All heavy atoms as a GROMACS GRO file, in nm:
protein
  572
    1MET      N    1   3.797  -1.429  -0.850
    1MET     CA    2   3.694  -1.372  -0.936
    1MET      C    3   3.569  -1.460  -0.938
    1MET      O    4   3.458  -1.410  -0.932
    1MET     CB    5   3.752  -1.355  -1.078
    1MET     CG    6   3.658  -1.295  -1.176
    1MET     SD    7   3.641  -1.120  -1.141
    1MET     CE    8   3.534  -1.073  -1.271
    2ALA      N    9   3.589  -1.590  -0.946
    2ALA     CA   10   3.476  -1.683  -0.949
    2ALA      C   11   3.398  -1.680  -0.818
    2ALA      O   12   3.276  -1.693  -0.817
    2ALA     CB   13   3.525  -1.824  -0.979
    3LYS      N   14   3.472  -1.663  -0.706
    3LYS     CA   15   3.406  -1.654  -0.576
    3LYS      C   16   3.314  -1.532  -0.569
    3LYS      O   17   3.205  -1.537  -0.515
    3LYS     CB   18   3.510  -1.646  -0.464
    3LYS     CG   19   3.530  -1.771  -0.390
    3LYS     CD   20   3.622  -1.746  -0.272
    3LYS     CE   21   3.628  -1.871  -0.188
    3LYS     NZ   22   3.712  -1.855  -0.071
    4ASN      N   23   3.359  -1.419  -0.624
    4ASN     CA   24   3.279  -1.297  -0.624
    4ASN      C   25   3.152  -1.313  -0.707
    4ASN      O   26   3.045  -1.267  -0.668
    4ASN     CB   27   3.360  -1.178  -0.676
    4ASN     CG   28   3.467  -1.135  -0.578
    4ASN    OD1   29   3.460  -1.167  -0.460
    4ASN    ND2   30   3.567  -1.064  -0.629
    5ILE      N   31   3.165  -1.378  -0.822
    5ILE     CA   32   3.049  -1.400  -0.910
    5ILE      C   33   2.949  -1.492  -0.840
    5ILE      O   34   2.828  -1.467  -0.844
    5ILE     CB   35   3.093  -1.457  -1.046
    5ILE    CG1   36   3.170  -1.350  -1.123
    5ILE    CG2   37   2.973  -1.505  -1.126
    5ILE    CD1   38   3.231  -1.398  -1.253
    6ASN      N   39   2.996  -1.595  -0.773
    6ASN     CA   40   2.906  -1.685  -0.699
    6ASN      C   41   2.836  -1.611  -0.586
    6ASN      O   42   2.717  -1.630  -0.563
    6ASN     CB   43   2.985  -1.804  -0.643
    6ASN     CG   44   3.014  -1.907  -0.751
    6ASN    OD1   45   2.948  -1.909  -0.854
    6ASN    ND2   46   3.113  -1.991  -0.726
    7SER      N   47   2.908  -1.527  -0.514
    7SER     CA   48   2.848  -1.451  -0.405
    7SER      C   49   2.740  -1.356  -0.456
    7SER      O   50   2.633  -1.344  -0.397
    7SER     CB   51   2.955  -1.371  -0.330
    7SER     OG   52   3.047  -1.456  -0.269
    8VAL      N   53   2.768  -1.289  -0.567
    8VAL     CA   54   2.669  -1.199  -0.626
    8VAL      C   55   2.549  -1.277  -0.674
    8VAL      O   56   2.434  -1.237  -0.653
    8VAL     CB   57   2.733  -1.117  -0.741
    8VAL    CG1   58   2.627  -1.042  -0.819
    8VAL    CG2   59   2.838  -1.022  -0.686
    9SER      N   60   2.571  -1.390  -0.737
    9SER     CA   61   2.460  -1.473  -0.787
    9SER      C   62   2.371  -1.520  -0.673
    9SER      O   63   2.248  -1.515  -0.683
    9SER     CB   64   2.514  -1.596  -0.862
    9SER     OG   65   2.586  -1.554  -0.974
   10ILE      N   66   2.431  -1.564  -0.564
   10ILE     CA   67   2.353  -1.610  -0.450
   10ILE      C   68   2.277  -1.494  -0.387
   10ILE      O   69   2.159  -1.507  -0.351
   10ILE     CB   70   2.445  -1.680  -0.346
   10ILE    CG1   71   2.493  -1.813  -0.403
   10ILE    CG2   72   2.373  -1.700  -0.213
   10ILE    CD1   73   2.598  -1.882  -0.321
   11THR      N   74   2.338  -1.377  -0.378
   11THR     CA   75   2.272  -1.259  -0.321
   11THR      C   76   2.152  -1.219  -0.406
   11THR      O   77   2.043  -1.191  -0.354
   11THR     CB   78   2.371  -1.142  -0.309
   11THR    OG1   79   2.482  -1.184  -0.230
   11THR    CG2   80   2.306  -1.021  -0.249
   12VAL      N   81   2.169  -1.217  -0.537
   12VAL     CA   82   2.059  -1.182  -0.628
   12VAL      C   83   1.948  -1.284  -0.617
   12VAL      O   84   1.829  -1.249  -0.612
   12VAL     CB   85   2.110  -1.168  -0.773
   12VAL    CG1   86   1.995  -1.159  -0.871
   12VAL    CG2   87   2.202  -1.048  -0.785
   13LEU      N   88   1.982  -1.412  -0.612
   13LEU     CA   89   1.882  -1.517  -0.599
   13LEU      C   90   1.803  -1.501  -0.470
   13LEU      O   91   1.680  -1.511  -0.470
   13LEU     CB   92   1.949  -1.655  -0.604
   13LEU     CG   93   1.857  -1.774  -0.582
   13LEU    CD1   94   1.754  -1.782  -0.694
   13LEU    CD2   95   1.937  -1.902  -0.572
   14LEU      N   96   1.869  -1.475  -0.359
   14LEU     CA   97   1.800  -1.455  -0.232
   14LEU      C   98   1.709  -1.333  -0.235
   14LEU      O   99   1.598  -1.335  -0.182
   14LEU     CB  100   1.901  -1.443  -0.118
   14LEU     CG  101   1.975  -1.572  -0.081
   14LEU    CD1  102   2.082  -1.543   0.024
   14LEU    CD2  103   1.879  -1.677  -0.032
   15PHE      N  104   1.755  -1.226  -0.300
   15PHE     CA  105   1.672  -1.106  -0.312
   15PHE      C  106   1.546  -1.135  -0.394
   15PHE      O  107   1.435  -1.094  -0.356
   15PHE     CB  108   1.752  -0.993  -0.376
   15PHE     CG  109   1.672  -0.868  -0.397
   15PHE    CD1  110   1.637  -0.787  -0.289
   15PHE    CD2  111   1.629  -0.831  -0.523
   15PHE    CE1  112   1.562  -0.673  -0.308
   15PHE    CE2  113   1.553  -0.716  -0.542
   15PHE     CZ  114   1.519  -0.638  -0.434
   16VAL      N  115   1.562  -1.206  -0.504
   16VAL     CA  116   1.446  -1.240  -0.589
   16VAL      C  117   1.348  -1.327  -0.511
   16VAL      O  118   1.227  -1.306  -0.518
   16VAL     CB  119   1.494  -1.309  -0.719
   16VAL    CG1  120   1.377  -1.372  -0.794
   16VAL    CG2  121   1.567  -1.211  -0.807
   17LEU      N  122   1.397  -1.423  -0.436
   17LEU     CA  123   1.309  -1.507  -0.356
   17LEU      C  124   1.237  -1.427  -0.248
   17LEU      O  125   1.119  -1.449  -0.220
   17LEU     CB  126   1.389  -1.622  -0.293
   17LEU     CG  127   1.438  -1.730  -0.389
   17LEU    CD1  128   1.529  -1.828  -0.317
   17LEU    CD2  129   1.321  -1.802  -0.453
   18LEU      N  130   1.307  -1.332  -0.187
   18LEU     CA  131   1.245  -1.246  -0.086
   18LEU      C  132   1.132  -1.164  -0.147
   18LEU      O  133   1.022  -1.157  -0.091
   18LEU     CB  134   1.349  -1.153  -0.024
   18LEU     CG  135   1.294  -1.046   0.071
   18LEU    CD1  136   1.250  -1.110   0.201
   18LEU    CD2  137   1.396  -0.939   0.096
   19VAL      N  138   1.156  -1.101  -0.259
   19VAL     CA  139   1.055  -1.019  -0.326
   19VAL      C  140   0.935  -1.104  -0.366
   19VAL      O  141   0.820  -1.066  -0.346
   19VAL     CB  142   1.115  -0.946  -0.447
   19VAL    CG1  143   1.006  -0.881  -0.530
   19VAL    CG2  144   1.215  -0.841  -0.401
   20ALA      N  145   0.961  -1.223  -0.420
   20ALA     CA  146   0.853  -1.310  -0.464
   20ALA      C  147   0.770  -1.361  -0.346
   20ALA      O  148   0.648  -1.369  -0.353
   20ALA     CB  149   0.910  -1.427  -0.544
   21SER      N  150   0.835  -1.394  -0.237
   21SER     CA  151   0.763  -1.451  -0.123
   21SER      C  152   0.684  -1.346  -0.046
   21SER      O  153   0.582  -1.378   0.014
   21SER     CB  154   0.860  -1.523  -0.030
   21SER     OG  155   0.948  -1.431   0.030
   22THR      N  156   0.727  -1.223  -0.044
   22THR     CA  157   0.656  -1.118   0.030
   22THR      C  158   0.561  -1.039  -0.058
   22THR      O  159   0.490  -0.952  -0.010
   22THR     CB  160   0.755  -1.021   0.096
   22THR    OG1  161   0.838  -0.963  -0.004
   22THR    CG2  162   0.840  -1.092   0.199
   23GLU      N  163   0.559  -1.066  -0.186
   23GLU     CA  164   0.470  -0.999  -0.282
   23GLU      C  165   0.487  -0.848  -0.278
   23GLU      O  166   0.392  -0.772  -0.289
   23GLU     CB  167   0.326  -1.038  -0.258
   23GLU     CG  168   0.300  -1.186  -0.277
   23GLU     CD  169   0.154  -1.224  -0.258
   23GLU    OE1  170   0.072  -1.136  -0.228
   23GLU    OE2  171   0.124  -1.342  -0.274
   24ILE      N  172   0.611  -0.801  -0.261
   24ILE     CA  173   0.639  -0.657  -0.255
   24ILE      C  174   0.597  -0.588  -0.384
   24ILE      O  175   0.545  -0.476  -0.382
   24ILE     CB  176   0.790  -0.633  -0.227
   24ILE    CG1  177   0.822  -0.675  -0.085
   24ILE    CG2  178   0.827  -0.487  -0.251
   24ILE    CD1  179   0.970  -0.673  -0.051
   25LEU      N  180   0.615  -0.653  -0.497
   25LEU     CA  181   0.586  -0.590  -0.625
   25LEU      C  182   0.443  -0.617  -0.674
   25LEU      O  183   0.409  -0.582  -0.785
   25LEU     CB  184   0.685  -0.640  -0.731
   25LEU     CG  185   0.832  -0.607  -0.703
   25LEU    CD1  186   0.921  -0.665  -0.811
   25LEU    CD2  187   0.853  -0.458  -0.693
   26LYS      N  188   0.360  -0.679  -0.589
   26LYS     CA  189   0.224  -0.710  -0.632
   26LYS      C  190   0.145  -0.582  -0.657
   26LYS      O  191   0.145  -0.490  -0.576
   26LYS     CB  192   0.154  -0.793  -0.525
   26LYS     CG  193   0.017  -0.840  -0.567
   26LYS     CD  194  -0.044  -0.929  -0.461
   26LYS     CE  195  -0.181  -0.976  -0.506
   26LYS     NZ  196  -0.244  -1.059  -0.404
   27SER      N  197   0.075  -0.578  -0.768
   27SER     CA  198  -0.003  -0.460  -0.806
   27SER      C  199  -0.133  -0.455  -0.726
   27SER      O  200  -0.195  -0.557  -0.700
   27SER     CB  201  -0.033  -0.466  -0.956
   27SER     OG  202  -0.124  -0.365  -0.990
   28GLU      N  203  -0.176  -0.336  -0.691
   28GLU     CA  204  -0.303  -0.315  -0.623
   28GLU      C  205  -0.412  -0.268  -0.720
   28GLU      O  206  -0.514  -0.217  -0.678
   28GLU     CB  207  -0.285  -0.211  -0.512
   28GLU     CG  208  -0.192  -0.256  -0.402
   28GLU     CD  209  -0.245  -0.375  -0.323
   28GLU    OE1  210  -0.368  -0.384  -0.309
   28GLU    OE2  211  -0.165  -0.457  -0.279
   29ALA      N  212  -0.387  -0.284  -0.847
   29ALA     CA  213  -0.482  -0.237  -0.948
   29ALA      C  214  -0.612  -0.316  -0.940
   29ALA      O  215  -0.612  -0.435  -0.913
   29ALA     CB  216  -0.422  -0.251  -1.087
   30GLN      N  217  -0.720  -0.247  -0.963
   30GLN     CA  218  -0.851  -0.310  -0.965
   30GLN      C  219  -0.899  -0.317  -1.109
   30GLN      O  220  -0.860  -0.237  -1.192
   30GLN     CB  221  -0.949  -0.231  -0.880
   30GLN     CG  222  -0.909  -0.225  -0.735
   30GLN     CD  223  -1.001  -0.133  -0.657
   30GLN    OE1  224  -1.084  -0.063  -0.712
   30GLN    NE2  225  -0.984  -0.132  -0.526
   31THR      N  226  -0.987  -0.412  -1.137
   31THR     CA  227  -1.037  -0.435  -1.271
   31THR      C  228  -1.183  -0.394  -1.281
   31THR      O  229  -1.264  -0.433  -1.196
   31THR     CB  230  -1.024  -0.585  -1.307
   31THR    OG1  231  -0.889  -0.624  -1.289
   31THR    CG2  232  -1.067  -0.610  -1.450
   32LEU      N  233  -1.215  -0.317  -1.383
   32LEU     CA  234  -1.354  -0.282  -1.410
   32LEU      C  235  -1.428  -0.409  -1.448
   32LEU      O  236  -1.388  -0.480  -1.540
   32LEU     CB  237  -1.362  -0.180  -1.525
   32LEU     CG  238  -1.501  -0.145  -1.576
   32LEU    CD1  239  -1.582  -0.075  -1.469
   32LEU    CD2  240  -1.493  -0.059  -1.700
   33CYS      N  241  -1.533  -0.443  -1.372
   33CYS     CA  242  -1.602  -0.568  -1.402
   33CYS      C  243  -1.750  -0.551  -1.437
   33CYS      O  244  -1.803  -0.636  -1.506
   33CYS     CB  245  -1.584  -0.667  -1.287
   33CYS     SG  246  -1.628  -0.604  -1.125
   34PHE      N  247  -1.816  -0.446  -1.390
   34PHE     CA  248  -1.959  -0.427  -1.417
   34PHE      C  249  -1.991  -0.278  -1.426
   34PHE      O  250  -1.913  -0.194  -1.384
   34PHE     CB  251  -2.045  -0.487  -1.305
   34PHE     CG  252  -2.018  -0.630  -1.271
   34PHE    CD1  253  -1.957  -0.663  -1.152
   34PHE    CD2  254  -2.054  -0.732  -1.357
   34PHE    CE1  255  -1.931  -0.795  -1.117
   34PHE    CE2  256  -2.029  -0.864  -1.325
   34PHE     CZ  257  -1.968  -0.895  -1.204
   35GLU      N  258  -2.110  -0.250  -1.478
   35GLU     CA  259  -2.170  -0.116  -1.468
   35GLU      C  260  -2.301  -0.132  -1.394
   35GLU      O  261  -2.364  -0.238  -1.398
   35GLU     CB  262  -2.193  -0.056  -1.606
   35GLU     CG  263  -2.065  -0.008  -1.672
   35GLU     CD  264  -2.091   0.076  -1.796
   35GLU    OE1  265  -2.207   0.096  -1.835
   35GLU    OE2  266  -1.991   0.123  -1.854
   36CYS      N  267  -2.344  -0.026  -1.327
   36CYS     CA  268  -2.464  -0.034  -1.245
   36CYS      C  269  -2.545   0.095  -1.258
   36CYS      O  270  -2.489   0.202  -1.276
   36CYS     CB  271  -2.423  -0.057  -1.099
   36CYS     SG  272  -2.558  -0.103  -0.991
   37GLY      N  273  -2.676   0.081  -1.246
   37GLY     CA  274  -2.763   0.197  -1.238
   37GLY      C  275  -2.792   0.264  -1.371
   37GLY      O  276  -2.749   0.220  -1.477
   38PRO      N  277  -2.870   0.373  -1.363
   38PRO     CA  278  -2.908   0.446  -1.484
   38PRO      C  279  -2.791   0.524  -1.541
   38PRO      O  280  -2.692   0.549  -1.474
   38PRO     CB  281  -3.017   0.542  -1.434
   38PRO     CG  282  -2.981   0.566  -1.292
   38PRO     CD  283  -2.922   0.436  -1.242
   39MET      N  284  -2.806   0.563  -1.667
   39MET     CA  285  -2.705   0.647  -1.732
   39MET      C  286  -2.773   0.774  -1.779
   39MET      O  287  -2.869   0.764  -1.855
   39MET     CB  288  -2.642   0.573  -1.848
   39MET     CG  289  -2.556   0.459  -1.802
   39MET     SD  290  -2.478   0.379  -1.940
   39MET     CE  291  -2.479   0.211  -1.884
   40PRO      N  292  -2.732   0.891  -1.739
   40PRO     CA  293  -2.620   0.917  -1.648
   40PRO      C  294  -2.655   0.879  -1.504
   40PRO      O  295  -2.771   0.886  -1.462
   40PRO     CB  296  -2.596   1.066  -1.660
   40PRO     CG  297  -2.730   1.122  -1.696
   40PRO     CD  298  -2.796   1.015  -1.781
   41PHE      N  299  -2.553   0.839  -1.428
   41PHE     CA  300  -2.570   0.806  -1.287
   41PHE      C  301  -2.556   0.937  -1.209
   41PHE      O  302  -2.452   1.001  -1.211
   41PHE     CB  303  -2.463   0.706  -1.243
   41PHE     CG  304  -2.488   0.649  -1.106
   41PHE    CD1  305  -2.573   0.540  -1.092
   41PHE    CD2  306  -2.430   0.703  -0.995
   41PHE    CE1  307  -2.599   0.487  -0.966
   41PHE    CE2  308  -2.454   0.651  -0.868
   41PHE     CZ  309  -2.539   0.542  -0.854
   42LEU      N  310  -2.660   0.978  -1.141
   42LEU     CA  311  -2.662   1.109  -1.076
   42LEU      C  312  -2.619   1.106  -0.930
   42LEU      O  313  -2.613   1.211  -0.866
   42LEU     CB  314  -2.802   1.170  -1.089
   42LEU     CG  315  -2.852   1.189  -1.233
   42LEU    CD1  316  -2.994   1.242  -1.235
   42LEU    CD2  317  -2.758   1.280  -1.311
   43GLY      N  318  -2.587   0.988  -0.877
   43GLY     CA  319  -2.547   0.976  -0.738
   43GLY      C  320  -2.398   0.997  -0.718
   43GLY      O  321  -2.323   1.029  -0.811
   44THR      N  322  -2.355   0.976  -0.594
   44THR     CA  323  -2.214   0.990  -0.556
   44THR      C  324  -2.141   0.857  -0.574
   44THR      O  325  -2.203   0.755  -0.609
   44THR     CB  326  -2.203   1.032  -0.409
   44THR    OG1  327  -2.257   0.926  -0.328
   44THR    CG2  328  -2.279   1.162  -0.382
   45ASN      N  329  -2.010   0.858  -0.546
   45ASN     CA  330  -1.934   0.733  -0.550
   45ASN      C  331  -1.986   0.633  -0.447
   45ASN      O  332  -1.990   0.512  -0.473
   45ASN     CB  333  -1.785   0.760  -0.525
   45ASN     CG  334  -1.718   0.824  -0.644
   45ASN    OD1  335  -1.766   0.820  -0.757
   45ASN    ND2  336  -1.603   0.884  -0.620
   46ALA      N  337  -2.030   0.682  -0.330
   46ALA     CA  338  -2.086   0.593  -0.228
   46ALA      C  339  -2.216   0.530  -0.277
   46ALA      O  340  -2.240   0.410  -0.255
   46ALA     CB  341  -2.109   0.670  -0.098
   47ASP      N  342  -2.299   0.609  -0.344
   47ASP     CA  343  -2.423   0.555  -0.402
   47ASP      C  344  -2.391   0.449  -0.507
   47ASP      O  345  -2.458   0.346  -0.516
   47ASP     CB  346  -2.506   0.666  -0.465
   47ASP     CG  347  -2.554   0.769  -0.365
   47ASP    OD1  348  -2.572   0.734  -0.246
   47ASP    OD2  349  -2.571   0.886  -0.406
   48CYS      N  350  -2.290   0.476  -0.587
   48CYS     CA  351  -2.248   0.383  -0.692
   48CYS      C  352  -2.201   0.251  -0.629
   48CYS      O  353  -2.239   0.142  -0.672
   48CYS     CB  354  -2.137   0.446  -0.775
   48CYS     SG  355  -2.067   0.341  -0.902
   49PHE      N  356  -2.119   0.259  -0.523
   49PHE     CA  357  -2.070   0.139  -0.457
   49PHE      C  358  -2.185   0.060  -0.396
   49PHE      O  359  -2.189  -0.064  -0.406
   49PHE     CB  360  -1.966   0.177  -0.350
   49PHE     CG  361  -1.902   0.058  -0.283
   49PHE    CD1  362  -1.861  -0.054  -0.356
   49PHE    CD2  363  -1.881   0.058  -0.147
   49PHE    CE1  364  -1.801  -0.162  -0.294
   49PHE    CE2  365  -1.821  -0.050  -0.084
   49PHE     CZ  366  -1.781  -0.161  -0.157
   50ASN      N  367  -2.282   0.128  -0.338
   50ASN     CA  368  -2.399   0.059  -0.283
   50ASN      C  369  -2.478  -0.011  -0.392
   50ASN      O  370  -2.526  -0.123  -0.374
   50ASN     CB  371  -2.488   0.156  -0.205
   50ASN     CG  372  -2.429   0.193  -0.072
   50ASN    OD1  373  -2.354   0.116  -0.012
   50ASN    ND2  374  -2.462   0.312  -0.025
   51CYS      N  375  -2.492   0.054  -0.508
   51CYS     CA  376  -2.560  -0.007  -0.622
   51CYS      C  377  -2.486  -0.135  -0.664
   51CYS      O  378  -2.548  -0.239  -0.686
   51CYS     CB  379  -2.566   0.093  -0.738
   51CYS     SG  380  -2.640   0.028  -0.890
   52CYS      N  381  -2.355  -0.126  -0.673
   52CYS     CA  382  -2.274  -0.242  -0.714
   52CYS      C  383  -2.284  -0.356  -0.615
   52CYS      O  384  -2.301  -0.473  -0.654
   52CYS     CB  385  -2.127  -0.201  -0.729
   52CYS     SG  386  -2.095  -0.083  -0.862
   53LYS      N  387  -2.275  -0.324  -0.483
   53LYS     CA  388  -2.284  -0.428  -0.381
   53LYS      C  389  -2.420  -0.495  -0.383
   53LYS      O  390  -2.430  -0.616  -0.369
   53LYS     CB  391  -2.259  -0.369  -0.243
   53LYS     CG  392  -2.115  -0.337  -0.215
   53LYS     CD  393  -2.091  -0.306  -0.067
   53LYS     CE  394  -2.175  -0.191  -0.017
   53LYS     NZ  395  -2.143  -0.150   0.120
   54THR      N  396  -2.526  -0.416  -0.402
   54THR     CA  397  -2.661  -0.470  -0.402
   54THR      C  398  -2.684  -0.561  -0.523
   54THR      O  399  -2.741  -0.669  -0.511
   54THR     CB  400  -2.764  -0.356  -0.403
   54THR    OG1  401  -2.743  -0.275  -0.289
   54THR    CG2  402  -2.906  -0.408  -0.404
   55LYS      N  403  -2.636  -0.517  -0.638
   55LYS     CA  404  -2.662  -0.592  -0.762
   55LYS      C  405  -2.570  -0.712  -0.782
   55LYS      O  406  -2.613  -0.816  -0.827
   55LYS     CB  407  -2.650  -0.497  -0.881
   55LYS     CG  408  -2.700  -0.555  -1.011
   55LYS     CD  409  -2.713  -0.449  -1.119
   55LYS     CE  410  -2.770  -0.507  -1.246
   55LYS     NZ  411  -2.784  -0.406  -1.351
   56TYR      N  412  -2.441  -0.698  -0.747
   56TYR     CA  413  -2.344  -0.802  -0.778
   56TYR      C  414  -2.281  -0.868  -0.656
   56TYR      O  415  -2.214  -0.970  -0.669
   56TYR     CB  416  -2.232  -0.745  -0.868
   56TYR     CG  417  -2.284  -0.687  -0.996
   56TYR    CD1  418  -2.287  -0.549  -1.015
   56TYR    CD2  419  -2.334  -0.768  -1.096
   56TYR    CE1  420  -2.335  -0.493  -1.133
   56TYR    CE2  421  -2.384  -0.714  -1.213
   56TYR     CZ  422  -2.384  -0.577  -1.232
   56TYR     OH  423  -2.433  -0.523  -1.348
   57GLY      N  424  -2.295  -0.811  -0.538
   57GLY     CA  425  -2.237  -0.869  -0.417
   57GLY      C  426  -2.097  -0.818  -0.391
   57GLY      O  427  -2.029  -0.766  -0.478
   58SER      N  428  -2.056  -0.836  -0.266
   58SER     CA  429  -1.922  -0.793  -0.226
   58SER      C  430  -1.862  -0.900  -0.136
   58SER      O  431  -1.908  -0.916  -0.023
   58SER     CB  432  -1.929  -0.661  -0.152
   58SER     OG  433  -1.801  -0.620  -0.110
   59PRO      N  434  -1.759  -0.976  -0.176
   59PRO     CA  435  -1.697  -0.975  -0.308
   59PRO      C  436  -1.789  -1.036  -0.414
   59PRO      O  437  -1.884  -1.100  -0.375
   59PRO     CB  438  -1.572  -1.058  -0.289
   59PRO     CG  439  -1.600  -1.146  -0.170
   59PRO     CD  440  -1.702  -1.074  -0.087
   60PRO      N  441  -1.765  -1.014  -0.540
   60PRO     CA  442  -1.642  -0.972  -0.605
   60PRO      C  443  -1.621  -0.821  -0.610
   60PRO      O  444  -1.509  -0.777  -0.630
   60PRO     CB  445  -1.658  -1.027  -0.746
   60PRO     CG  446  -1.803  -1.020  -0.773
   60PRO     CD  447  -1.867  -1.052  -0.639
   61VAL      N  448  -1.725  -0.742  -0.594
   61VAL     CA  449  -1.710  -0.596  -0.608
   61VAL      C  450  -1.638  -0.540  -0.485
   61VAL      O  451  -1.674  -0.570  -0.372
   61VAL     CB  452  -1.848  -0.529  -0.625
   61VAL    CG1  453  -1.835  -0.378  -0.626
   61VAL    CG2  454  -1.914  -0.576  -0.754
   62VAL      N  455  -1.535  -0.456  -0.510
   62VAL     CA  456  -1.461  -0.394  -0.401
   62VAL      C  457  -1.474  -0.243  -0.399
   62VAL      O  458  -1.441  -0.179  -0.299
   62VAL     CB  459  -1.312  -0.434  -0.404
   62VAL    CG1  460  -1.295  -0.582  -0.379
   62VAL    CG2  461  -1.247  -0.394  -0.534
   63SER      N  462  -1.521  -0.182  -0.508
   63SER     CA  463  -1.544  -0.038  -0.509
   63SER      C  464  -1.638  -0.001  -0.624
   63SER      O  465  -1.657  -0.078  -0.718
   63SER     CB  466  -1.413   0.040  -0.522
   63SER     OG  467  -1.357   0.025  -0.650
   64GLY      N  468  -1.694   0.117  -0.613
   64GLY     CA  469  -1.779   0.171  -0.718
   64GLY      C  470  -1.746   0.318  -0.738
   64GLY      O  471  -1.735   0.392  -0.641
   65VAL      N  472  -1.729   0.359  -0.864
   65VAL     CA  473  -1.687   0.495  -0.894
   65VAL      C  474  -1.769   0.550  -1.009
   65VAL      O  475  -1.789   0.482  -1.110
   65VAL     CB  476  -1.537   0.498  -0.932
   65VAL    CG1  477  -1.491   0.641  -0.961
   65VAL    CG2  478  -1.451   0.437  -0.823
   66VAL      N  479  -1.816   0.674  -0.994
   66VAL     CA  480  -1.886   0.744  -1.103
   66VAL      C  481  -1.778   0.806  -1.189
   66VAL      O  482  -1.700   0.890  -1.142
   66VAL     CB  483  -1.984   0.849  -1.048
   66VAL    CG1  484  -2.054   0.920  -1.163
   66VAL    CG2  485  -2.084   0.787  -0.954
   67GLU      N  486  -1.772   0.764  -1.317
   67GLU     CA  487  -1.665   0.809  -1.406
   67GLU      C  488  -1.717   0.845  -1.544
   67GLU      O  489  -1.826   0.806  -1.582
   67GLU     CB  490  -1.561   0.696  -1.425
   67GLU     CG  491  -1.493   0.650  -1.300
   67GLU     CD  492  -1.398   0.536  -1.324
   67GLU    OE1  493  -1.439   0.434  -1.383
   67GLU    OE2  494  -1.283   0.550  -1.285
   68GLY      N  495  -1.632   0.916  -1.615
   68GLY     CA  496  -1.658   0.946  -1.755
   68GLY      C  497  -1.743   1.070  -1.774
   68GLY      O  498  -1.811   1.117  -1.683
   69SER      N  499  -1.740   1.121  -1.896
   69SER     CA  500  -1.817   1.240  -1.928
   69SER      C  501  -1.966   1.211  -1.926
   69SER      O  502  -2.047   1.300  -1.905
   69SER     CB  503  -1.776   1.294  -2.066
   69SER     OG  504  -1.797   1.196  -2.164
   70GLU      N  505  -2.004   1.085  -1.945
   70GLU     CA  506  -2.146   1.047  -1.943
   70GLU      C  507  -2.191   0.999  -1.806
   70GLU      O  508  -2.304   0.953  -1.790
   70GLU     CB  509  -2.170   0.939  -2.048
   70GLU     CG  510  -2.142   0.988  -2.189
   70GLU     CD  511  -2.155   0.878  -2.293
   70GLU    OE1  512  -2.181   0.763  -2.256
   70GLU    OE2  513  -2.140   0.910  -2.412
   71LYS      N  514  -2.102   1.006  -1.704
   71LYS     CA  515  -2.134   0.972  -1.566
   71LYS      C  516  -2.190   0.830  -1.552
   71LYS      O  517  -2.304   0.811  -1.514
   71LYS     CB  518  -2.232   1.073  -1.506
   71LYS     CG  519  -2.180   1.214  -1.503
   71LYS     CD  520  -2.067   1.227  -1.405
   71LYS     CE  521  -2.021   1.371  -1.394
   71LYS     NZ  522  -1.895   1.384  -1.324
   72HIS      N  523  -2.107   0.732  -1.580
   72HIS     CA  524  -2.144   0.592  -1.561
   72HIS      C  525  -2.098   0.547  -1.423
   72HIS      O  526  -1.992   0.587  -1.376
   72HIS     CB  527  -2.077   0.502  -1.665
   72HIS     CG  528  -2.124   0.525  -1.804
   72HIS    ND1  529  -2.072   0.459  -1.912
   72HIS    CD2  530  -2.219   0.605  -1.855
   72HIS    CE1  531  -2.130   0.497  -2.022
   72HIS    NE2  532  -2.220   0.588  -1.991
   73CYS      N  533  -2.173   0.458  -1.362
   73CYS     CA  534  -2.132   0.396  -1.236
   73CYS      C  535  -2.056   0.269  -1.270
   73CYS      O  536  -2.112   0.173  -1.322
   73CYS     CB  537  -2.255   0.362  -1.151
   73CYS     SG  538  -2.217   0.265  -1.004
   74HIS      N  539  -1.926   0.269  -1.244
   74HIS     CA  540  -1.840   0.154  -1.274
   74HIS      C  541  -1.810   0.077  -1.147
   74HIS      O  542  -1.766   0.136  -1.046
   74HIS     CB  543  -1.709   0.200  -1.340
   74HIS     CG  544  -1.729   0.253  -1.476
   74HIS    ND1  545  -1.638   0.339  -1.536
   74HIS    CD2  546  -1.825   0.234  -1.568
   74HIS    CE1  547  -1.680   0.370  -1.658
   74HIS    NE2  548  -1.794   0.308  -1.679
   75CYS      N  549  -1.829  -0.054  -1.154
   75CYS     CA  550  -1.801  -0.142  -1.041
   75CYS      C  551  -1.666  -0.210  -1.066
   75CYS      O  552  -1.642  -0.263  -1.174
   75CYS     CB  553  -1.908  -0.250  -1.029
   75CYS     SG  554  -2.076  -0.184  -1.022
   76TYR      N  555  -1.580  -0.206  -0.965
   76TYR     CA  556  -1.446  -0.264  -0.977
   76TYR      C  557  -1.434  -0.388  -0.888
   76TYR      O  558  -1.484  -0.390  -0.776
   76TYR     CB  559  -1.339  -0.162  -0.940
   76TYR     CG  560  -1.322  -0.055  -1.044
   76TYR    CD1  561  -1.397   0.062  -1.038
   76TYR    CD2  562  -1.235  -0.072  -1.150
   76TYR    CE1  563  -1.384   0.160  -1.136
   76TYR    CE2  564  -1.221   0.026  -1.248
   76TYR     CZ  565  -1.296   0.141  -1.240
   76TYR     OH  566  -1.283   0.238  -1.337
   77CYS      N  567  -1.369  -0.491  -0.944
   77CYS     CA  568  -1.347  -0.617  -0.872
   77CYS      C  569  -1.201  -0.633  -0.837
   77CYS      O  570  -1.115  -0.578  -0.898
   77CYS     CB  571  -1.390  -0.734  -0.959
   77CYS     SG  572  -1.566  -0.730  -0.999
   0.00000   0.00000   0.00000
């Protein structure tokens, strides 16, 4: 019985190390970091991203999206 518990413990430990080392569970979420342009922003998402890159640089900005009922250009880092 003790041998089985040790084998399971070692297997779980190796699995945890594998997941941690390969960053399998790493989130791809982006963080809202800035707003750009006039409100309401009348351009497209591409226009918004260009506004963000011009004003704040890339990196840190990785995308720009027109969002919300008031059409704000949000820059994500």
